[in-house]
C-alpha positions in Angstrom: 0.0 0.0 0.0 1.6 3.3 -1.0 2.1 5.9 1.7 0.7 9.4 1.0 2.0 12.3 3.0 -0.1 15.5 3.0 1.4 18.9 3.6 -0.5 21.9 4.9 -1.9 22.8 1.5 -0.7 20.3 -1.0 -0.8 16.7 -1.9 2.2 14.3 -2.1 3.3 13.8 -5.7 1.0 11.8 -8.0 -1.6 10.4 -5.6 -4.2 8.1 -7.0 -7.2 10.1 -8.4 -9.6 8.8 -5.7 -7.3 10.2 -3.0 -7.4 13.8 -4.3 -8.0 16.4 -1.6 -9.2 19.9 -2.3 -8.3 22.7 0.1 -10.8 25.5 0.9 -9.7 28.5 2.8 -11.4 29.9 5.9 -14.0 32.7 5.5 -14.9 31.9 1.9 -18.4 31.2 0.5 -18.6 27.7 -0.9 -21.6 26.5 -2.9 -23.5 23.5 -1.4 -26.8 21.8 -1.5 -28.3 21.2 1.9 -31.2 19.2 3.2 -32.6 20.1 6.7 -34.2 17.1 8.4 -37.6 17.3 10.2 -37.6 16.7 13.9 -37.2 13.0 14.9 -36.3 11.1 18.0 -32.5 11.6 17.7 -32.1 13.9 14.7 -33.6 16.8 12.8 -35.0 20.2 13.8 -38.5 21.6 14.5 -37.6 25.2 13.4 -36.2 26.7 10.2 -32.7 28.0 9.9 -32.1 31.5 8.7 -29.3 33.4 6.9 -25.9 33.1 8.8 -27.2 30.2 11.0 -24.1 28.8 12.7 -23.8 25.0 12.3 -21.2 22.3 12.7 -20.2 20.3 9.6 -18.3 17.1 9.3 -17.2 16.1 5.8 -17.0 12.4 4.9 -13.7 10.8 5.7 -12.7 13.7 7.9 -12.6 13.5 11.7 -12.8 17.3 12.3 -16.0 19.1 12.9 -16.1 22.6 11.4 -18.1 25.7 12.5 -19.7 27.3 9.5 -22.3 29.9 8.7 -25.2 28.7 6.4 -25.5 31.6 4.0 -28.9 31.6 2.2 -29.0 33.3 -1.2 -32.0 35.3 0.1 -30.9 37.0 3.3 -34.5 37.3 4.4 -35.3 33.7 3.5 -35.3 30.5 5.5 -34.7 26.8 5.1 -37.5 24.8 6.7 -37.2 21.3 8.1 -37.9 18.7 5.4 -36.6 21.1 2.6 -33.5 21.1 0.5 -31.9 24.3 -0.8 -28.8 25.5 -2.6 -26.9 27.9 -0.4 -23.3 28.6 0.6 -21.3 27.7 3.7 -18.6 30.0 5.1 -16.5 28.1 7.6 -14.3 29.7 10.3 -11.5 27.2 9.7 -9.9 26.0 6.4 -11.1 22.6 5.3 -10.4 19.9 2.8 -12.7 17.6 0.8 -12.0 14.3 -0.9 -12.9 14.6 -4.5 -14.9 11.3 -4.3 -16.6 12.3 -1.0 -18.0 15.8 -1.3 -20.8 15.1 1.2 -21.1 16.3 4.8 -23.4 16.0 7.9 -24.8 19.1 9.6 -25.1 19.4 13.4 -26.5 22.0 15.8 -25.7 21.7 19.5 -24.3 18.2 18.8 -27.6 17.0 17.3 -27.6 15.9 13.6 -30.0 18.1 11.7 -29.2 17.5 8.1 -26.9 16.6 5.3 -25.3 18.3 2.3 -23.0 18.1 -0.6 -20.6 20.5 -2.3 -22.2 21.5 -5.6 -20.5 20.2 -8.7 -19.7 23.7 -10.0 -17.6 24.4 -6.8 -15.7 21.2 -7.2 -15.2 21.6 -10.9 -13.7 25.1 -10.4 -11.4 23.8 -7.7 -10.3 20.9 -9.8 -9.3 23.3 -12.5 -7.2 25.3 -10.1 -5.4 22.8 -7.7 -4.9 24.2 -4.3 -6.7 27.4 -5.0 -10.4 26.9 -4.1 -11.1 30.6 -4.0 -12.9 30.5 -7.4 -15.3 28.0 -5.9 -16.9 30.7 -3.9 -20.5 31.6 -4.5 -21.9 35.0 -3.9 -24.7 35.2 -1.4 -24.6 38.4 0.8 
């Protein structure tokens, strides 16, 4: 099994395609699709989330939990439980995403409340600019 060593912002030389990691800087809007679950016994929410709602995200294959603002395209809008919406995340910490695993779980106060996935346009832009990720930003207010 080949050993891959990852630096702070780059991959080791010639990793297999399925091991590609894409770096996203802190405090940048990144386009996602997010589903908010209705309230259940151990997951979901009974109230909508609004623009700049602070949530915790954990990307597939990553142990770290990130704190991110959910940035709706309509600052006066809301995402109701049971709905899915395109929006942006703006995380307080830089993060990385495996190319083959762009999905994440969403938590509030430790409770799972939804799931999401990076939008393909964000990943496609990052893939065209290795290590950059800044052009993957979307533009909600």
